[in-house]
N, CA, C and O atoms as a CHARMM CRD file, in Angstrom:
* protein
*
  316
    1    1 MET  N     80.47500 120.24700 105.90900 PROA 1      0.00000
    2    1 MET  CA    81.60200 119.98400 105.02600 PROA 1      0.00000
    3    1 MET  C     82.48600 121.22200 104.95400 PROA 1      0.00000
    4    1 MET  O     81.99700 122.34300 104.82000 PROA 1      0.00000
    5    2 SER  N     83.76600 121.00600 105.04500 PROA 2      0.00000
    6    2 SER  CA    84.71000 122.11400 104.99800 PROA 2      0.00000
    7    2 SER  C     85.65100 121.92500 103.81100 PROA 2      0.00000
    8    2 SER  O     86.10000 120.81300 103.53500 PROA 2      0.00000
    9    3 LEU  N     85.93600 122.99000 103.13200 PROA 3      0.00000
   10    3 LEU  CA    86.79600 122.95600 101.95400 PROA 3      0.00000
   11    3 LEU  C     88.17800 123.49000 102.30900 PROA 3      0.00000
   12    3 LEU  O     88.30400 124.38800 103.14100 PROA 3      0.00000
   13    4 ASP  N     89.20100 122.94700 101.68900 PROA 4      0.00000
   14    4 ASP  CA    90.56300 123.43700 101.89400 PROA 4      0.00000
   15    4 ASP  C     90.77800 124.69300 101.06300 PROA 4      0.00000
   16    4 ASP  O     90.77400 124.64700  99.83300 PROA 4      0.00000
   17    5 ALA  N     90.96300 125.79300 101.73800 PROA 5      0.00000
   18    5 ALA  CA    91.13900 127.08000 101.05600 PROA 5      0.00000
   19    5 ALA  C     92.61300 127.32800 100.75800 PROA 5      0.00000
   20    5 ALA  O     93.49600 126.88600 101.49400 PROA 5      0.00000
   21    6 ASP  N     92.85800 128.04000  99.67200 PROA 6      0.00000
   22    6 ASP  CA    94.21300 128.45800  99.31400 PROA 6      0.00000
   23    6 ASP  C     94.63000 129.69600 100.10400 PROA 6      0.00000
   24    6 ASP  O     95.81800 129.92300 100.33300 PROA 6      0.00000
   25    7 ALA  N     93.64600 130.49400 100.52000 PROA 7      0.00000
   26    7 ALA  CA    93.89800 131.72800 101.26600 PROA 7      0.00000
   27    7 ALA  C     92.72200 131.97100 102.20100 PROA 7      0.00000
   28    7 ALA  O     91.61600 131.48500 101.96300 PROA 7      0.00000
   29    8 ILE  N     92.97300 132.73200 103.27500 PROA 8      0.00000
   30    8 ILE  CA    91.93500 133.03200 104.26200 PROA 8      0.00000
   31    8 ILE  C     91.89100 134.53600 104.49300 PROA 8      0.00000
   32    8 ILE  O     92.92300 135.19700 104.60300 PROA 8      0.00000
   33    9 LEU  N     90.67100 135.06100 104.56300 PROA 9      0.00000
   34    9 LEU  CA    90.44400 136.46100 104.92600 PROA 9      0.00000
   35    9 LEU  C     89.63700 136.45800 106.20900 PROA 9      0.00000
   36    9 LEU  O     88.49600 135.99700 106.22300 PROA 9      0.00000
   37   10 ASP  N     90.21700 136.96600 107.28800 PROA 10     0.00000
   38   10 ASP  CA    89.52900 137.02900 108.57300 PROA 10     0.00000
   39   10 ASP  C     88.98600 138.43900 108.77100 PROA 10     0.00000
   40   10 ASP  O     89.73900 139.38200 109.01300 PROA 10     0.00000
   41   11 ALA  N     87.66100 138.56500 108.66400 PROA 11     0.00000
   42   11 ALA  CA    86.99900 139.86500 108.83200 PROA 11     0.00000
   43   11 ALA  C     86.15600 139.88300 110.10100 PROA 11     0.00000
   44   11 ALA  O     85.19200 140.64200 110.19800 PROA 11     0.00000
   45   12 THR  N     86.51700 139.05300 111.06900 PROA 12     0.00000
   46   12 THR  CA    85.74600 139.01000 112.30800 PROA 12     0.00000
   47   12 THR  C     85.85000 140.34700 113.04200 PROA 12     0.00000
   48   12 THR  O     86.91100 140.96900 113.09400 PROA 12     0.00000
   49   13 GLY  N     84.73000 140.76200 113.60000 PROA 13     0.00000
   50   13 GLY  CA    84.67800 142.00700 114.35300 PROA 13     0.00000
   51   13 GLY  C     84.47900 143.25000 113.50100 PROA 13     0.00000
   52   13 GLY  O     84.32700 144.34600 114.04000 PROA 13     0.00000
   53   14 LEU  N     84.47800 143.10400 112.19700 PROA 14     0.00000
   54   14 LEU  CA    84.30000 144.24700 111.30700 PROA 14     0.00000
   55   14 LEU  C     82.85600 144.33700 110.84500 PROA 14     0.00000
   56   14 LEU  O     82.18500 143.31800 110.67800 PROA 14     0.00000
   57   15 ASN  N     82.38400 145.55100 110.64200 PROA 15     0.00000
   58   15 ASN  CA    81.00500 145.78400 110.20900 PROA 15     0.00000
   59   15 ASN  C     80.97600 146.36900 108.80400 PROA 15     0.00000
   60   15 ASN  O     81.96200 146.92200 108.31700 PROA 15     0.00000
   61   16 CYS  N     79.82300 146.23100 108.17200 PROA 16     0.00000
   62   16 CYS  CA    79.58600 146.72600 106.82500 PROA 16     0.00000
   63   16 CYS  C     80.02200 148.19200 106.72600 PROA 16     0.00000
   64   16 CYS  O     79.67600 148.98700 107.60000 PROA 16     0.00000
   65   17 PRO  N     80.75400 148.55700 105.71300 PROA 17     0.00000
   66   17 PRO  CA    81.11500 147.82600 104.49700 PROA 17     0.00000
   67   17 PRO  C     82.50600 147.18600 104.53900 PROA 17     0.00000
   68   17 PRO  O     82.98200 146.69000 103.51800 PROA 17     0.00000
   69   18 GLU  N     83.16300 147.19000 105.70100 PROA 18     0.00000
   70   18 GLU  CA    84.56200 146.74500 105.77700 PROA 18     0.00000
   71   18 GLU  C     84.82000 145.32000 105.28200 PROA 18     0.00000
   72   18 GLU  O     85.78800 145.11500 104.55100 PROA 18     0.00000
   73   19 PRO  N     83.99100 144.31200 105.64800 PROA 19     0.00000
   74   19 PRO  CA    84.29400 142.96000 105.15500 PROA 19     0.00000
   75   19 PRO  C     84.31900 142.86400 103.63300 PROA 19     0.00000
   76   19 PRO  O     85.19400 142.20200 103.07500 PROA 19     0.00000
   77   20 VAL  N     83.38500 143.50800 102.96100 PROA 20     0.00000
   78   20 VAL  CA    83.35000 143.43200 101.49500 PROA 20     0.00000
   79   20 VAL  C     84.48400 144.25300 100.87900 PROA 20     0.00000
   80   20 VAL  O     85.03100 143.87400  99.84300 PROA 20     0.00000
   81   21 MET  N     84.83300 145.35300 101.49900 PROA 21     0.00000
   82   21 MET  CA    85.96500 146.14200 100.99900 PROA 21     0.00000
   83   21 MET  C     87.25800 145.32800 101.10900 PROA 21     0.00000
   84   21 MET  O     88.07200 145.31800 100.18500 PROA 21     0.00000
   85   22 MET  N     87.44100 144.64700 102.24300 PROA 22     0.00000
   86   22 MET  CA    88.62100 143.80000 102.42500 PROA 22     0.00000
   87   22 MET  C     88.60500 142.63700 101.42700 PROA 22     0.00000
   88   22 MET  O     89.64200 142.27100 100.87400 PROA 22     0.00000
   89   23 LEU  N     87.42800 142.06700 101.20600 PROA 23     0.00000
   90   23 LEU  CA    87.27900 140.97100 100.25700 PROA 23     0.00000
   91   23 LEU  C     87.67800 141.43000  98.85100 PROA 23     0.00000
   92   23 LEU  O     88.39500 140.72400  98.14100 PROA 23     0.00000
   93   24 HSD  N     87.21900 142.58900  98.46700 PROA 24     0.00000
   94   24 HSD  CA    87.53500 143.13100  97.14200 PROA 24     0.00000
   95   24 HSD  C     89.04900 143.26000  96.96300 PROA 24     0.00000
   96   24 HSD  O     89.59200 142.87900  95.92600 PROA 24     0.00000
   97   25 ASN  N     89.72200 143.79600  97.97500 PROA 25     0.00000
   98   25 ASN  CA    91.17600 143.97400  97.90800 PROA 25     0.00000
   99   25 ASN  C     91.90300 142.63200  97.88700 PROA 25     0.00000
  100   25 ASN  O     92.87700 142.46000  97.15300 PROA 25     0.00000
  101   26 LYS  N     91.43200 141.68800  98.68900 PROA 26     0.00000
  102   26 LYS  CA    92.07700 140.37700  98.77900 PROA 26     0.00000
  103   26 LYS  C     91.94900 139.61600  97.45700 PROA 26     0.00000
  104   26 LYS  O     92.92500 139.05000  96.96400 PROA 26     0.00000
  105   27 VAL  N     90.73700 139.60600  96.88800 PROA 27     0.00000
  106   27 VAL  CA    90.49400 138.88100  95.63700 PROA 27     0.00000
  107   27 VAL  C     91.36700 139.43700  94.51600 PROA 27     0.00000
  108   27 VAL  O     91.85100 138.68500  93.67000 PROA 27     0.00000
  109   28 ARG  N     91.56000 140.71600  94.51100 PROA 28     0.00000
  110   28 ARG  CA    92.36900 141.36500  93.48000 PROA 28     0.00000
  111   28 ARG  C     93.79000 140.80000  93.45300 PROA 28     0.00000
  112   28 ARG  O     94.40700 140.70600  92.39200 PROA 28     0.00000
  113   29 ASP  N     94.30400 140.42500  94.62800 PROA 29     0.00000
  114   29 ASP  CA    95.68100 139.93500  94.73900 PROA 29     0.00000
  115   29 ASP  C     95.82700 138.43500  94.49000 PROA 29     0.00000
  116   29 ASP  O     96.94900 137.93300  94.41600 PROA 29     0.00000
  117   30 LEU  N     94.70900 137.71100  94.35800 PROA 30     0.00000
  118   30 LEU  CA    94.75700 136.25900  94.19500 PROA 30     0.00000
  119   30 LEU  C     94.82100 135.85700  92.72400 PROA 30     0.00000
  120   30 LEU  O     94.37000 136.59000  91.84400 PROA 30     0.00000
  121   31 ALA  N     95.38600 134.68500  92.47800 PROA 31     0.00000
  122   31 ALA  CA    95.41800 134.13100  91.12900 PROA 31     0.00000
  123   31 ALA  C     94.03300 133.60800  90.76100 PROA 31     0.00000
  124   31 ALA  O     93.25200 133.23100  91.63500 PROA 31     0.00000
  125   32 ALA  N     93.73500 133.58800  89.47500 PROA 32     0.00000
  126   32 ALA  CA    92.45600 133.06700  88.99600 PROA 32     0.00000
  127   32 ALA  C     92.30000 131.61700  89.43700 PROA 32     0.00000
  128   32 ALA  O     93.24700 130.83300  89.37700 PROA 32     0.00000
  129   33 GLY  N     91.09200 131.27100  89.88100 PROA 33     0.00000
  130   33 GLY  CA    90.81000 129.90500  90.30500 PROA 33     0.00000
  131   33 GLY  C     91.14400 129.61500  91.76200 PROA 33     0.00000
  132   33 GLY  O     90.87200 128.51800  92.24900 PROA 33     0.00000
  133   34 THR  N     91.72500 130.57300  92.46000 PROA 34     0.00000
  134   34 THR  CA    92.08400 130.39500  93.86600 PROA 34     0.00000
  135   34 THR  C     90.82400 130.30200  94.72500 PROA 34     0.00000
  136   34 THR  O     89.84800 131.01400  94.49100 PROA 34     0.00000
  137   35 LEU  N     90.85900 129.41400  95.72400 PROA 35     0.00000
  138   35 LEU  CA    89.74100 129.28100  96.65700 PROA 35     0.00000
  139   35 LEU  C     90.06200 130.06800  97.91600 PROA 35     0.00000
  140   35 LEU  O     91.05200 129.79700  98.59400 PROA 35     0.00000
  141   36 LEU  N     89.21800 131.04200  98.22100 PROA 36     0.00000
  142   36 LEU  CA    89.38900 131.92100  99.37800 PROA 36     0.00000
  143   36 LEU  C     88.31800 131.62000 100.40900 PROA 36     0.00000
  144   36 LEU  O     87.13500 131.52100 100.08200 PROA 36     0.00000
  145   37 LYS  N     88.74100 131.47600 101.65800 PROA 37     0.00000
  146   37 LYS  CA    87.79800 131.31400 102.77100 PROA 37     0.00000
  147   37 LYS  C     87.68300 132.65900 103.48100 PROA 37     0.00000
  148   37 LYS  O     88.69000 133.26600 103.84500 PROA 37     0.00000
  149   38 VAL  N     86.45400 133.11700 103.67300 PROA 38     0.00000
  150   38 VAL  CA    86.19700 134.36700 104.37900 PROA 38     0.00000
  151   38 VAL  C     85.50400 134.03100 105.69900 PROA 38     0.00000
  152   38 VAL  O     84.54300 133.26200 105.73200 PROA 38     0.00000
  153   39 ILE  N     86.00300 134.61700 106.77700 PROA 39     0.00000
  154   39 ILE  CA    85.41500 134.44900 108.10000 PROA 39     0.00000
  155   39 ILE  C     84.91100 135.81800 108.53100 PROA 39     0.00000
  156   39 ILE  O     85.67500 136.78200 108.56900 PROA 39     0.00000
  157   40 ALA  N     83.62000 135.90400 108.85700 PROA 40     0.00000
  158   40 ALA  CA    83.02400 137.19700 109.22500 PROA 40     0.00000
  159   40 ALA  C     82.03800 137.01000 110.37400 PROA 40     0.00000
  160   40 ALA  O     81.54600 135.90800 110.61900 PROA 40     0.00000
  161   41 THR  N     81.76200 138.10700 111.07200 PROA 41     0.00000
  162   41 THR  CA    80.77200 138.08700 112.14700 PROA 41     0.00000
  163   41 THR  C     79.61900 139.04400 111.88100 PROA 41     0.00000
  164   41 THR  O     78.64400 139.05200 112.63200 PROA 41     0.00000
  165   42 ASP  N     79.70900 139.84100 110.83800 PROA 42     0.00000
  166   42 ASP  CA    78.65200 140.79300 110.50700 PROA 42     0.00000
  167   42 ASP  C     77.54600 140.07500 109.72700 PROA 42     0.00000
  168   42 ASP  O     77.80200 139.54400 108.64600 PROA 42     0.00000
  169   43 PRO  N     76.31200 140.05200 110.26600 PROA 43     0.00000
  170   43 PRO  CA    75.21600 139.37100 109.57600 PROA 43     0.00000
  171   43 PRO  C     74.92700 139.92700 108.18000 PROA 43     0.00000
  172   43 PRO  O     74.38100 139.20600 107.34500 PROA 43     0.00000
  173   44 SER  N     75.27000 141.16600 107.90700 PROA 44     0.00000
  174   44 SER  CA    75.00800 141.73900 106.58500 PROA 44     0.00000
  175   44 SER  C     75.83100 141.05700 105.49400 PROA 44     0.00000
  176   44 SER  O     75.52400 141.19900 104.31000 PROA 44     0.00000
  177   45 THR  N     76.87800 140.31500 105.88200 PROA 45     0.00000
  178   45 THR  CA    77.66700 139.60400 104.87500 PROA 45     0.00000
  179   45 THR  C     76.83700 138.51000 104.19800 PROA 45     0.00000
  180   45 THR  O     77.15200 138.10300 103.08000 PROA 45     0.00000
  181   46 ARG  N     75.78800 138.03300 104.85800 PROA 46     0.00000
  182   46 ARG  CA    74.91700 137.02000 104.24200 PROA 46     0.00000
  183   46 ARG  C     74.27200 137.55800 102.96800 PROA 46     0.00000
  184   46 ARG  O     73.97100 136.79800 102.04700 PROA 46     0.00000
  185   47 ARG  N     74.06400 138.85600 102.92300 PROA 47     0.00000
  186   47 ARG  CA    73.50700 139.51600 101.73600 PROA 47     0.00000
  187   47 ARG  C     74.62600 140.03700 100.84400 PROA 47     0.00000
  188   47 ARG  O     74.58800 139.85900  99.62600 PROA 47     0.00000
  189   48 ASP  N     75.60800 140.67100 101.44100 PROA 48     0.00000
  190   48 ASP  CA    76.62900 141.39300 100.67800 PROA 48     0.00000
  191   48 ASP  C     77.59800 140.48700  99.92100 PROA 48     0.00000
  192   48 ASP  O     77.93600 140.78100  98.77400 PROA 48     0.00000
  193   49 ILE  N     78.04500 139.41400 100.52500 PROA 49     0.00000
  194   49 ILE  CA    79.04800 138.56700  99.86900 PROA 49     0.00000
  195   49 ILE  C     78.46400 137.81700  98.66900 PROA 49     0.00000
  196   49 ILE  O     79.11100 137.77800  97.62300 PROA 49     0.00000
  197   50 PRO  N     77.25500 137.21200  98.77200 PROA 50     0.00000
  198   50 PRO  CA    76.69300 136.61100  97.55700 PROA 50     0.00000
  199   50 PRO  C     76.49300 137.62400  96.42100 PROA 50     0.00000
  200   50 PRO  O     76.72400 137.30100  95.25600 PROA 50     0.00000
  201   51 LYS  N     76.06600 138.84700  96.75800 PROA 51     0.00000
  202   51 LYS  CA    75.89800 139.88100  95.73200 PROA 51     0.00000
  203   51 LYS  C     77.23600 140.27200  95.11800 PROA 51     0.00000
  204   51 LYS  O     77.33500 140.48400  93.91000 PROA 51     0.00000
  205   52 PHE  N     78.25600 140.36500  95.95000 PROA 52     0.00000
  206   52 PHE  CA    79.60700 140.68000  95.48000 PROA 52     0.00000
  207   52 PHE  C     80.04400 139.64300  94.44500 PROA 52     0.00000
  208   52 PHE  O     80.53500 139.99200  93.37100 PROA 52     0.00000
  209   53 CYS  N     79.86000 138.36000  94.78300 PROA 53     0.00000
  210   53 CYS  CA    80.27000 137.27800  93.88400 PROA 53     0.00000
  211   53 CYS  C     79.48900 137.32500  92.57400 PROA 53     0.00000
  212   53 CYS  O     80.06500 137.19100  91.49500 PROA 53     0.00000
  213   54 LEU  N     78.18900 137.51400  92.67500 PROA 54     0.00000
  214   54 LEU  CA    77.34200 137.55900  91.48900 PROA 54     0.00000
  215   54 LEU  C     77.72900 138.72500  90.57900 PROA 54     0.00000
  216   54 LEU  O     77.82800 138.57000  89.36200 PROA 54     0.00000
  217   55 PHE  N     77.94600 139.88300  91.17900 PROA 55     0.00000
  218   55 PHE  CA    78.25500 141.08700  90.42300 PROA 55     0.00000
  219   55 PHE  C     79.60200 140.99800  89.71100 PROA 55     0.00000
  220   55 PHE  O     79.74300 141.45800  88.57800 PROA 55     0.00000
  221   56 LEU  N     80.60000 140.39800  90.38500 PROA 56     0.00000
  222   56 LEU  CA    81.95500 140.36200  89.82700 PROA 56     0.00000
  223   56 LEU  C     82.29900 139.03700  89.14400 PROA 56     0.00000
  224   56 LEU  O     83.38200 138.90200  88.57300 PROA 56     0.00000
  225   57 GLY  N     81.39000 138.05800  89.19600 PROA 57     0.00000
  226   57 GLY  CA    81.60500 136.81500  88.46700 PROA 57     0.00000
  227   57 GLY  C     82.40200 135.75000  89.19900 PROA 57     0.00000
  228   57 GLY  O     82.85100 134.78300  88.58200 PROA 57     0.00000
  229   58 HSD  N     82.58500 135.91000  90.50700 PROA 58     0.00000
  230   58 HSD  CA    83.27100 134.89100  91.28800 PROA 58     0.00000
  231   58 HSD  C     82.25300 133.83200  91.72100 PROA 58     0.00000
  232   58 HSD  O     81.05600 134.10900  91.78500 PROA 58     0.00000
  233   59 GLU  N     82.73000 132.62000  92.01600 PROA 59     0.00000
  234   59 GLU  CA    81.83200 131.53700  92.40900 PROA 59     0.00000
  235   59 GLU  C     81.76200 131.43400  93.92900 PROA 59     0.00000
  236   59 GLU  O     82.78000 131.24000  94.59400 PROA 59     0.00000
  237   60 LEU  N     80.55600 131.56400  94.47100 PROA 60     0.00000
  238   60 LEU  CA    80.34600 131.31600  95.89400 PROA 60     0.00000
  239   60 LEU  C     80.14000 129.81600  96.03300 PROA 60     0.00000
  240   60 LEU  O     79.04000 129.30800  95.81400 PROA 60     0.00000
  241   61 VAL  N     81.19200 129.12000  96.39400 PROA 61     0.00000
  242   61 VAL  CA    81.19700 127.65700  96.41800 PROA 61     0.00000
  243   61 VAL  C     80.34700 127.13700  97.56700 PROA 61     0.00000
  244   61 VAL  O     79.58800 126.18000  97.41300 PROA 61     0.00000
  245   62 GLN  N     80.48600 127.78100  98.72100 PROA 62     0.00000
  246   62 GLN  CA    79.76600 127.31300  99.90700 PROA 62     0.00000
  247   62 GLN  C     79.69200 128.43500 100.92600 PROA 62     0.00000
  248   62 GLN  O     80.56800 129.29800 100.98500 PROA 62     0.00000
  249   63 GLN  N     78.62900 128.41400 101.73400 PROA 63     0.00000
  250   63 GLN  CA    78.54800 129.32200 102.86700 PROA 63     0.00000
  251   63 GLN  C     77.91500 128.58900 104.03100 PROA 63     0.00000
  252   63 GLN  O     77.03800 127.74500 103.85100 PROA 63     0.00000
  253   64 GLU  N     78.37700 128.92700 105.24000 PROA 64     0.00000
  254   64 GLU  CA    77.89800 128.28600 106.45800 PROA 64     0.00000
  255   64 GLU  C     77.78500 129.33400 107.55300 PROA 64     0.00000
  256   64 GLU  O     78.38300 130.40700 107.48500 PROA 64     0.00000
  257   65 GLU  N     77.00100 128.98900 108.56100 PROA 65     0.00000
  258   65 GLU  CA    76.92900 129.82100 109.76500 PROA 65     0.00000
  259   65 GLU  C     77.16000 128.92000 110.96200 PROA 65     0.00000
  260   65 GLU  O     76.52800 127.87200 111.09800 PROA 65     0.00000
  261   66 GLU  N     78.07100 129.33700 111.82900 PROA 66     0.00000
  262   66 GLU  CA    78.38900 128.57400 113.03500 PROA 66     0.00000
  263   66 GLU  C     78.42800 129.53000 114.21900 PROA 66     0.00000
  264   66 GLU  O     79.38700 130.28200 114.38800 PROA 66     0.00000
  265   67 ALA  N     77.38700 129.49700 115.03100 PROA 67     0.00000
  266   67 ALA  CA    77.34200 130.27600 116.27800 PROA 67     0.00000
  267   67 ALA  C     77.70100 131.74700 116.08000 PROA 67     0.00000
  268   67 ALA  O     78.55000 132.28200 116.79300 PROA 67     0.00000
  269   68 GLY  N     77.05900 132.39700 115.11600 PROA 68     0.00000
  270   68 GLY  CA    77.28500 133.82300 114.88900 PROA 68     0.00000
  271   68 GLY  C     78.49500 134.15200 114.03400 PROA 68     0.00000
  272   68 GLY  O     78.81200 135.32400 113.82900 PROA 68     0.00000
  273   69 THR  N     79.17100 133.13200 113.53800 PROA 69     0.00000
  274   69 THR  CA    80.28900 133.33800 112.61600 PROA 69     0.00000
  275   69 THR  C     79.85200 132.84800 111.24700 PROA 69     0.00000
  276   69 THR  O     79.30000 131.75500 111.11100 PROA 69     0.00000
  277   70 TYR  N     80.10200 133.65900 110.24500 PROA 70     0.00000
  278   70 TYR  CA    79.69600 133.34900 108.87900 PROA 70     0.00000
  279   70 TYR  C     80.93500 132.96900 108.06900 PROA 70     0.00000
  280   70 TYR  O     81.93400 133.68900 108.05700 PROA 70     0.00000
  281   71 LEU  N     80.84800 131.83600 107.40200 PROA 71     0.00000
  282   71 LEU  CA    81.97200 131.31700 106.63600 PROA 71     0.00000
  283   71 LEU  C     81.57800 131.24600 105.16100 PROA 71     0.00000
  284   71 LEU  O     80.47700 130.81700 104.81600 PROA 71     0.00000
  285   72 TYR  N     82.48700 131.66900 104.31300 PROA 72     0.00000
  286   72 TYR  CA    82.25500 131.68600 102.87200 PROA 72     0.00000
  287   72 TYR  C     83.46600 131.12600 102.16200 PROA 72     0.00000
  288   72 TYR  O     84.60000 131.42800 102.53400 PROA 72     0.00000
  289   73 TRP  N     83.24000 130.31600 101.14400 PROA 73     0.00000
  290   73 TRP  CA    84.31000 129.83600 100.28200 PROA 73     0.00000
  291   73 TRP  C     84.03400 130.38300  98.89500 PROA 73     0.00000
  292   73 TRP  O     83.00300 130.09000  98.29100 PROA 73     0.00000
  293   74 ILE  N     84.96400 131.18000  98.39900 PROA 74     0.00000
  294   74 ILE  CA    84.78900 131.88200  97.12500 PROA 74     0.00000
  295   74 ILE  C     85.92500 131.49200  96.18100 PROA 74     0.00000
  296   74 ILE  O     87.10100 131.56700  96.53700 PROA 74     0.00000
  297   75 ARG  N     85.55000 131.07600  94.97600 PROA 75     0.00000
  298   75 ARG  CA    86.57100 130.77000  93.95900 PROA 75     0.00000
  299   75 ARG  C     86.65400 131.96100  93.00300 PROA 75     0.00000
  300   75 ARG  O     85.67200 132.35300  92.37300 PROA 75     0.00000
  301   76 LYS  N     87.86700 132.52100  92.92100 PROA 76     0.00000
  302   76 LYS  CA    88.06900 133.65700  92.02500 PROA 76     0.00000
  303   76 LYS  C     87.84100 133.23300  90.58600 PROA 76     0.00000
  304   76 LYS  O     88.28200 132.16800  90.15300 PROA 76     0.00000
  305   77 LYS  N     87.14500 134.08600  89.85900 PROA 77     0.00000
  306   77 LYS  CA    86.82600 133.76100  88.46000 PROA 77     0.00000
  307   77 LYS  C     88.07800 133.58900  87.62600 PROA 77     0.00000
  308   77 LYS  O     89.12600 134.17300  87.90100 PROA 77     0.00000
  309   78 MET  N     87.93700 132.77500  86.60700 PROA 78     0.00000
  310   78 MET  CA    89.03600 132.59100  85.66000 PROA 78     0.00000
  311   78 MET  C     89.08400 133.82900  84.76800 PROA 78     0.00000
  312   78 MET  O     88.05600 134.29000  84.27300 PROA 78     0.00000
  313   79 GLU  N     90.26600 134.35100  84.57300 PROA 79     0.00000
  314   79 GLU  CA    90.38100 135.60500  83.82000 PROA 79     0.00000
  315   79 GLU  C     90.65000 135.38300  82.36400 PROA 79     0.00000
  316   79 GLU  O     90.77100 136.34500  81.60500 PROA 79     0.00000
């Protein structure tokens, strides 16, 4: 199942900590309730992105893995 995202962050080819740093900057610029799709290739994002969401209060709506690409749908918390 794929969700329609309001914004996309492509972090393919980047390694830890760059995907989460980019995610932090991107989320800061989004409106509350926005659905962001993150595309990454670094396996450490499987650990880092859920922790990021939990720590900052964003909702990890869905995550998938497709042939070495990791997909995340994150809803920015309501402020």
